[in-house]
C-alpha positions in Angstrom: 14.1 10.0 70.6 12.0 12.1 68.2 13.7 13.9 65.3 13.6 17.7 65.6 10.6 19.1 63.8 12.7 21.2 61.5 14.6 18.1 60.3 11.3 16.2 59.7 9.9 19.1 57.8 13.1 19.2 55.6 12.9 15.5 54.8 9.2 15.7 53.9 9.8 18.7 51.7 12.7 17.0 50.0 10.6 13.9 49.3 7.7 16.0 47.9 10.2 18.0 45.7 11.8 14.9 44.3 8.4 13.3 43.8 7.2 16.4 41.8 10.3 16.3 39.7 9.6 12.6 39.0 6.0 13.4 38.0 7.2 16.2 35.7 9.6 13.8 34.0 6.6 11.4 33.5 4.5 14.2 32.1 7.3 15.3 29.8 8.1 11.8 28.6 7.0 11.4 25.0 5.6 8.0 24.1 7.2 6.6 21.0 4.7 4.8 18.8 5.3 1.5 17.2 4.7 1.1 13.4 3.2 -2.0 11.7 2.9 -1.8 7.9 0.8 -4.4 6.3 1.1 -4.6 2.5 -0.9 -7.1 0.3 -0.1 -7.8 -3.3 -2.3 -7.1 -6.3 -5.4 -6.2 -4.2 -8.6 -5.0 -5.7 -10.0 -2.3 -3.4 -13.6 -3.4 -4.1 -13.1 -6.6 -2.0 -12.9 -4.5 1.2 -16.1 -3.5 3.0 -14.7 -0.1 4.0 -14.1 0.7 0.3 -17.4 -0.6 -0.9 -19.0 1.9 1.5 -17.4 4.7 -0.5 -19.0 3.6 -3.8 -22.4 3.6 -5.4 -24.2 0.2 -5.2 -23.5 -0.6 -8.9 -19.8 0.2 -8.4 -19.5 -1.7 -5.1 -20.9 -5.0 -6.3 -19.6 -5.3 -9.9 -19.4 -9.2 -9.9 -23.0 -9.7 -8.9 -25.6 -8.1 -6.7 -24.6 -8.6 -3.0 -21.5 -10.7 -3.9 -18.7 -9.6 -1.6 -16.1 -10.7 1.0 -16.7 -9.6 4.5 -13.5 -8.0 5.9 -14.4 -6.9 9.5 -10.8 -6.6 10.7 -9.5 -4.4 7.9 -12.8 -2.4 8.2 -12.0 -2.0 11.9 -8.8 -0.2 11.0 -10.8 2.2 8.6 -13.6 2.7 11.1 -11.2 3.8 13.7 -8.7 5.5 11.5 -8.3 7.4 8.2 -9.1 5.9 4.8 -7.7 7.4 1.6 -10.1 7.0 -1.2 -7.7 8.1 -4.0 -4.3 6.5 -3.2 -2.5 5.2 -6.3 0.5 3.1 -7.2 3.1 5.5 -8.6 3.6 2.8 -11.3 1.1 -0.1 -11.1 3.6 -2.9 -11.0 5.2 -4.6 -8.0 8.8 -3.5 -7.9 8.6 0.2 -9.0 5.7 0.8 -6.6 7.4 -0.9 -3.7 10.7 0.9 -4.2 8.9 4.3 -4.0 6.8 3.2 -1.0 9.8 2.4 1.2 12.0 5.2 0.0 9.8 8.2 -0.8 11.6 8.6 -4.2 10.2 8.2 -7.7 11.2 4.9 -9.5 13.7 6.6 -11.8 15.6 7.6 -8.7 15.5 4.2 -6.9 16.8 2.3 -9.9 13.6 0.2 -10.1 11.6 1.2 -13.1 10.5 -2.3 -13.9 10.1 -5.6 -12.1 13.2 -7.6 -11.0 15.5 -4.6 -10.9 17.7 -4.3 -7.8 17.2 -1.1 -5.8 20.2 1.2 -5.6 22.5 0.5 -2.6 22.3 4.1 -1.5 18.6 4.2 -0.9 17.5 5.1 2.6 14.1 3.6 3.6 11.8 4.7 6.4 12.9 1.6 8.3 16.5 2.7 8.2 15.6 6.2 9.6 13.6 4.5 12.4 16.4 2.0 13.1 18.9 4.8 13.6 16.4 6.3 16.1 16.5 3.2 18.2 13.6 1.2 16.8 13.7 -2.6 16.5 13.0 -3.2 12.8 12.1 -6.1 10.7 10.3 -7.4 7.6 8.5 -10.6 6.6 7.2 -11.6 3.2 7.7 -10.5 -0.4 10.3 -7.8 -1.1 10.9 -7.8 -4.9 13.6 -5.2 -4.8 16.8 -7.3 -4.9 16.9 -8.4 -8.6 16.0 -11.8 -9.9 16.5 -14.1 -6.9 13.6 -16.4 -6.3 12.6 -17.0 -3.6 16.0 -15.8 -2.1 15.3 -15.7 1.6 17.0 -13.2 3.8 18.5 -10.9 1.2 22.0 -9.6 2.2 21.0 -6.0 1.7 18.3 -5.3 4.4 17.8 -1.6 3.8 17.2 -0.9 7.5 14.9 -3.9 8.1 17.4 -5.6 10.5 15.4 -8.7 11.2 14.8 -10.0 7.7 15.1 -13.8 8.1 11.5 -14.2 6.7 11.9 -11.7 3.9 12.1 -13.3 0.5 12.8 -11.5 -2.8 10.0 -12.7 -5.0 7.5 -15.3 -5.9 3.9 -16.2 -4.8 4.5 -19.4 -2.8 1.7 -21.1 -1.0 3.3 -23.5 1.4 6.4 -22.8 3.6 7.9 -24.7 6.5 10.7 -24.0 9.0 13.9 -26.1 8.9 17.2 -25.9 10.8 18.5 -23.9 7.8 15.6 -21.5 7.7 12.3 -21.2 5.8 11.8 -23.7 2.9 9.1 -23.7 0.2 7.4 -27.1 0.7 6.2 -27.8 -2.9 8.1 -28.9 -5.9 7.4 -29.2 -9.6 8.1 -32.1 -11.9 11.7 -30.9 -12.4 12.4 -30.7 -8.7 12.2 -26.9 -8.5 10.0 -24.9 -6.1 6.4 -24.7 -7.1 3.3 -22.6 -6.2 1.3 -25.7 -5.3 -0.8 -25.7 -2.1 0.5 -29.2 -1.3 -2.1 -29.5 1.6 -0.9 -26.3 3.3 -2.7 -25.7 6.6 -3.1 -22.8 9.1 0.6 -23.1 10.0 2.3 -23.6 6.6 0.1 -21.6 4.3 2.1 -18.5 3.5 -0.4 -15.9 4.8 -0.6 -17.7 8.2 3.1 -18.4 8.3 4.1 -14.8 7.9 1.5 -13.7 10.4 3.0 -16.1 13.0 6.5 -14.7 12.3 5.2 -11.1 12.8 3.6 -12.1 16.1 6.9 -13.6 17.2 8.7 -10.4 16.4 6.2 -8.2 18.2 6.3 -10.5 21.3 10.1 -10.3 21.3 10.3 -6.6 20.9 7.2 -5.4 22.7 9.1 -3.6 25.5 10.7 -1.2 23.0 9.6 0.8 19.9 9.3 -1.5 16.9 8.8 -1.0 13.2 7.8 -4.1 11.2 6.6 -4.5 7.6 4.5 -7.5 6.8 4.3 -8.1 3.0 1.8 -10.8 2.1 2.2 -12.2 -1.4 -1.6 -12.8 -1.6 -4.1 -12.1 -3.2 -1.9 -12.1 -6.3 -2.2 -15.1 -8.6 -2.2 -18.0 -8.8 -5.8 -17.9 -7.5 -5.6 -20.7 -5.0 -6.0 -20.7 -1.2 -6.0 -23.3 1.6 -9.0 -25.0 3.1 -11.6 -23.9 4.3 -11.2 -20.6 2.3 -11.1 -22.5 -1.0 -14.8 -23.4 -0.7 -16.2 -20.4 1.2 -17.3 -18.6 -2.0 -17.6 -21.4 -4.5 -21.4 -21.2 -4.2 -21.5 -17.7 -5.6 -22.6 -17.1 -9.2 -20.2 -14.5 -10.4 -21.0 -12.4 -13.5 -18.6 -10.2 -15.5 -18.5 -6.5 -14.6 -20.4 -4.1 -16.8 -17.3 -2.8 -18.3 -16.5 -6.3 -19.5 -19.0 -5.7 -22.3 -17.9 -2.2 -23.4 -17.5 -1.5 -27.1 -14.2 -2.0 -28.8 -14.5 1.1 -30.9 -11.8 3.8 -30.3 -10.4 2.1 -27.1 -6.9 3.3 -26.2 -4.3 0.6 -26.0 -4.2 0.8 -22.2 -7.9 0.0 -22.0 -8.1 -2.7 -24.6 -9.8 -6.1 -23.9 -7.3 -8.9 -23.3 -8.9 -11.6 -21.1 -11.8 -14.0 -20.8 -14.2 -14.2 -17.9 -12.5 -14.7 -14.4 -13.8 -16.7 -11.5 -13.6 -14.7 -8.2 -14.1 -17.5 -5.6 -10.5 -18.3 -4.9 -9.5 -14.6 -4.9 -12.3 -13.9 -2.4 -11.0 -16.7 -0.3 -7.5 -15.3 -0.3 -8.9 -11.9 0.8 -10.9 -13.5 3.6 -7.8 -15.5 4.8 -5.9 -12.2 4.9 -8.5 -10.4 6.9 -8.7 -13.2 9.5 -5.0 -13.1 9.9 -5.0 -9.3 10.3 -7.6 -9.9 13.0 -5.0 -12.1 14.8 -2.5 -9.2 14.7 -5.0 -6.7 16.0 -6.0 -9.0 18.8 -2.4 -9.7 19.8 -1.6 -6.0 20.0 -4.8 -5.5 22.1 -4.2 -8.2 24.7 -0.6 -7.0 25.1 -1.7 -3.4 25.6 0.1 -2.3 22.4 -2.8 -1.4 20.1 -3.2 2.1 21.5 0.5 2.8 20.9 0.8 1.2 17.5 0.3 2.9 14.1 -1.1 0.3 11.7 -0.9 1.1 8.0 -2.8 -1.2 5.6 -2.2 -0.9 1.8 -1.2 -2.8 -1.3 1.5 -2.4 -4.0 -1.1 -2.2 -6.8 -4.5 -3.4 -7.8 -6.0 -6.1 -10.0 -8.7 -5.5 -12.6 -10.4 -8.9 -12.0 -12.4 -8.8 -15.2 -13.1 -5.0 -15.4 -12.7 -3.8 -18.9 -12.2 -7.5 -19.8 -8.8 -7.4 -18.3 -6.9 -8.8 -15.3 -3.8 -7.9 -13.3 -2.4 -4.4 -13.5 -0.1 -2.0 -15.4 -2.7 0.5 -16.7 -4.1 3.7 -15.3 -7.6 2.3 -14.8 -8.9 2.5 -11.2 -8.9 -1.1 -10.3 -5.3 -1.5 -11.6 -3.7 1.6 -10.1 -5.8 2.6 -7.1 -4.9 0.8 -3.9 -6.4 0.6 -0.4 -4.6 2.9 2.0 -5.7 3.0 5.7 -3.9 4.5 8.7 -5.0 3.5 12.2 -3.7 5.2 15.2 -5.3 5.9 18.6 -3.2 9.1 18.8 -4.9 10.6 15.8 -8.2 10.9 17.6 -9.9 10.5 14.2 -12.5 7.8 13.6 -14.0 6.8 10.3 -12.5 9.7 8.4 -11.9 9.8 4.7 -9.3 11.7 2.7 -10.2 12.2 -1.0 -7.1 14.0 -2.2 -5.0 12.1 -4.7 -1.7 10.7 -3.5 0.7 7.9 -4.5 3.3 5.5 -3.2 6.0 8.1 -3.1 4.1 10.1 -0.4 4.1 7.3 2.3 7.6 7.4 3.7 8.0 11.2 4.3 4.4 11.3 5.8 4.8 8.4 8.2 8.1 9.7 9.5 6.6 13.1 10.0 3.6 11.6 11.8 5.9 9.7 14.2 7.7 12.9 14.8 11.1 12.6 13.0 12.4 15.2 10.6 14.0 13.1 8.0 17.4 14.4 7.0 17.5 12.2 3.9 16.1 13.4 0.5 12.6 12.3 -0.2 10.4 13.5 -3.0 6.9 12.6 -1.8 4.4 15.0 -0.3 4.0 15.0 3.5 0.3 14.4 4.2 0.6 13.8 7.9 -1.4 16.9 8.7 -4.4 15.3 6.9 -4.1 12.3 9.2 -4.4 14.6 12.2 -7.1 16.8 10.7 -8.8 15.4 7.6 -11.1 18.4 7.4 -8.2 20.5 6.2 -7.9 18.6 2.9 -9.7 21.3 0.9 -6.6 23.5 1.4 -4.2 20.7 0.6 -2.7 19.7 -2.8 -5.0 17.4 -4.8 -2.7 16.2 -7.6 -0.4 13.3 -8.2 1.3 11.5 -11.1 1.5 7.9 -12.1 3.0 6.2 -15.1 3.7 2.8 -16.7 6.8 0.8 -15.9 9.9 0.9 -18.0 9.1 -2.6 -19.4 5.6 -1.6 -20.5 4.8 -2.3 -24.2 3.1 1.0 -24.5 4.3 4.0 -22.5 1.7 6.2 -20.7 1.8 8.8 -18.0 -1.2 10.2 -16.1 -1.9 13.4 -14.2 -4.4 12.6 -11.5 -6.8 14.4 -9.1 -9.6 13.0 -7.0 -11.9 13.5 -10.0 -9.9 13.6 -13.2 -7.2 11.6 -15.0 -5.4 12.9 -18.0 -3.7 10.0 -19.7 -1.0 10.6 -22.3 0.0 7.5 -24.2 2.6 6.8 -27.0 0.1 5.0 -29.2 -3.1 6.9 -28.5 -4.7 10.4 -28.5 -4.9 12.0 -25.0 -7.7 10.8 -22.8 -9.4 12.7 -20.1 -11.4 10.5 -17.6 -14.0 12.1 -15.4 -14.6 9.7 -12.4 -17.5 11.7 -11.2 -19.5 11.6 -14.4 -18.2 8.3 -15.6 -16.7 6.1 -12.9 -16.6 3.2 -15.3 -13.8 5.0 -17.2 -15.2 4.3 -20.7 -15.7 7.9 -22.0 -13.0 10.3 -23.2 -13.9 13.9 -22.2 -10.9 15.5 -23.8 -12.9 17.4 -26.5 -15.5 18.8 -24.1 -15.1 22.6 -24.3 -15.9 23.1 -20.6 -12.8 20.9 -19.7 -10.2 23.2 -21.2 -9.3 24.8 -17.9 -9.0 21.4 -16.2 -6.9 20.0 -18.9 -4.5 23.0 -18.8 -4.1 22.6 -15.0 -3.4 18.9 -15.3 -0.8 19.5 -18.1 0.8 22.2 -16.1 1.1 19.9 -13.1 2.5 17.2 -15.2 5.1 19.5 -16.8 6.1 20.8 -13.3 6.5 17.2 -12.1 8.7 16.3 -15.1 10.9 19.4 -14.5 11.1 19.2 -10.7 11.9 15.5 -10.5 13.9 15.2 -13.7 11.8 12.4 -15.0 13.4 11.2 -18.3 10.3 9.2 -19.1 9.0 11.6 -21.7 12.3 12.1 -23.5 12.4 10.8 -27.0 8.7 9.9 -27.1 5.6 11.3 -28.7 4.3 11.9 -25.2 6.3 15.1 -24.9 4.6 16.5 -28.0 1.2 16.5 -26.2 2.2 19.0 -23.5 2.6 22.2 -25.5 -0.4 21.3 -27.6 -2.7 20.8 -24.6 -1.4 23.9 -22.8 -2.3 26.0 -25.8 -5.8 24.7 -26.1 
């Protein structure tokens, strides 16, 4: 017996209506992006192909003509994302920089103005914000925000990084293995303590490979829901050693000291004085190559699991390493290779490829910007600038703020503070006269332009920005120092 035509028509109409409602739900459904933050430690930006491309030939190959590490995987992120050419560590030292990066607050408000200081319990990180929004969160690698513990796996305070079994507080260990009781450093010194020795580390036990594996495990476990994971590699920080075969990949290269290695001693400020002998780069290059290969593994895993298009990948470092420039090594000073860090944001949703942002930013600006990019209005106080609009439309940077501040850590022998734009740095130091660096005219940072009459306007603008920063963010750093005396003098030039 056939159903009456009117009933059939009603059923079909109802099904169409319900189907349309379902389609509308699908159209309205907002896809929540994953977030993968990759941080290296003490990374010289010149070792990355994508950063060498932003430099003149003589600035790109400072250790010898054509001598470089090939970094195709990190370059892929830049070629398909947004590269910041002037991103600085708020203080070029591990702990202060990291505290500001995860919190969006300046170091004097995180409780971490020098290395090995524990971050305040009250700090809310970008991970905590995302965790409360339903993200699976985690962290692997060096943390350096929980005091003096070393290595101190799985710190009790996770600051929103819920899965932190493979987080360790500090150290630059080379070999690690899994045990029933958790990760274990598999190298000891003559006294039976943990050591930085390679101890025949391989592609499973070398720290860079090990942390990558743990990140892949986390992604695999949480790929059906939004995730936020921070992977903090302790390389390419010293000691300059790396596992085979990376330890011999660059040993054939004949490295020469950078041009600034031979600069004159006359009238150098304390923060640019010569302190080191010549440095071999082969092992450092090897560490960078190992990092890039492992980042390639991460990208490929996201791709084959159809996650790459829905994952924001951020690549950066906590600070730089001079690697022989100015006859110095390591960090702690306002010179480019010490304070400037690579900062790249990859996201398919940005629809931006191979774009460059030249405005000056620092570590404090990351947390508020990434939360805004993901789409969350953060109800917690953050002091950094939100540059998420520049990620969406880099062409708009001419209308955006081009000023940031960085300063030495609380433990520095000589205090300094710098007002920075994409072209200039005004450096005020306790033991030195003011210095104005012009990165356009003198990228080697060997000339002081403070007495050039044409720079008076620039100097006044930089000093005003510095004064506004000190007032707005209640930075006590200048109090009781000769630094404060420079401000009225420079304003009245």
